[in-house]
Every structure is written in C-alpha cells, then in structure tokens.
C-alpha positions as a printed Julia matrix, in Angstrom:
85×3 Matrix{Float64}:
 70.37  32.66  -4.31
 70.49  30.98  -0.88
 73.59  30.09   1.12
 74.72  28.55   4.38
 75.6   30.76   7.35
 76.46  30.44  11.03
 74.49  32.51  13.53
 77.06  34.64  15.3
 75.4   37.05  17.72
 71.83  37.87  18.72
 71.1   41.57  18.31
 67.55  41.73  19.67
 64.35  42.62  17.89
 64.42  39.41  15.79
 67.77  40.35  14.26
 70.96  38.3   14.32
 74.48  38.68  12.91
 75.45  35.79  10.63
 78.77  34.77   9.08
 78.05  33.62   5.53
 79.71  31.04   3.31
 81.15  33.78   1.09
 83.05  35.25   4.07
 80.82  38.29   4.64
 79.03  39.21   7.85
 75.4   40.13   7.36
 72.49  41.24   9.51
 69.89  38.48   9.37
 66.19  38.99  10.01
 64.19  36.19  11.62
 60.7   36.15  10.07
 57.64  35.86  12.31
 56.66  32.4   11.07
 60.06  31.07  12.17
 60.3   33.13  15.36
 57.11  31.61  16.75
 58.04  27.97  16.02
 61.83  27.72  16.32
 64.47  29.47  18.35
 67.64  30.57  16.56
 70.68  30.67  18.85
 74.29  31.68  18.37
 76.24  28.87  16.72
 73.31  27.45  14.73
 73.64  26.56  11.06
 71.07  28.47   9.02
 70.18  29.06   5.38
 69.92  32.73   4.43
 68.72  34.61   1.4
 70.53  37.95   0.87
 68.43  40.95  -0.03
 68.57  42.25  -3.59
 68.56  45.91  -2.52
 71.01  45.8    0.42
 73.59  43.03   0.19
 74.65  43.43   3.84
 71.21  42.25   5.04
 69.49  38.88   4.66
 66.43  36.86   5.59
 66.83  33.61   7.51
 64.99  30.86   5.64
 65.73  27.69   7.63
 67.54  26.58  10.8
 69.25  23.2   11.07
 69.28  21.3   14.33
 72.66  20.28  15.81
 72.42  16.66  14.64
 71.37  17.71  11.14
 74.34  20.07  10.93
 76.74  17.33  12.04
 75.41  14.98   9.35
 75.86  17.68   6.69
 79.39  18.27   7.96
 80.29  14.56   7.76
 79.02  14.43   4.18
 81.11  17.55   3.39
 78.11  19.56   2.17
 78.95  22.62   4.3
 81.65  24.96   2.92
 84.92  24.75   4.87
 84.89  28.47   5.7
 81.97  28.02   8.11
 82.24  24.33   9.04
 82.49  24.34  12.86
 80.71  21.05  13.38
C-alpha cells in the first residue's frame, strides 16, 4: 500500500504537501523518528503510505537521496508522472 511521491511544499509543523504517483496531492506527515535524523526538502523523492481513514493524508516512510533517485530514474523504476530526475 506504499507509493512513490515528490515532496512539493513544506507546510510547517512536520507536514509537507506531496504529489503522488497516482496523480493526487496529499498532505504528508513526517514522523518524529525521520524528522530527527533526515531532512525532507521540496523536490525530494519519498515513499508514502496513505491513511486508511482519510485518503488525502499520508505518512512519509522513506526519503531517497538525490543520487539514489537518479539511479532509480535511470532504471525506469519511478512512474513517469512524477519522474523529474
């Protein structure tokens, strides 16, 4: 139930707008364990898990570094809707 997404805009309060692989825009929540170790910026490739209750919200599970995202793009593993690398 996870999918790729591109971080679009930081909203503050550990929230971020993401553009998902299915074409929807969701509000992503950065969990505390990730917020303390990694910084999510606009334009980053992330993996999200949409909520079961509210489909317009999601949790951010993992953030790819720029070089990792470029390797995934070269191997054509990222959907074309969000492939900006």
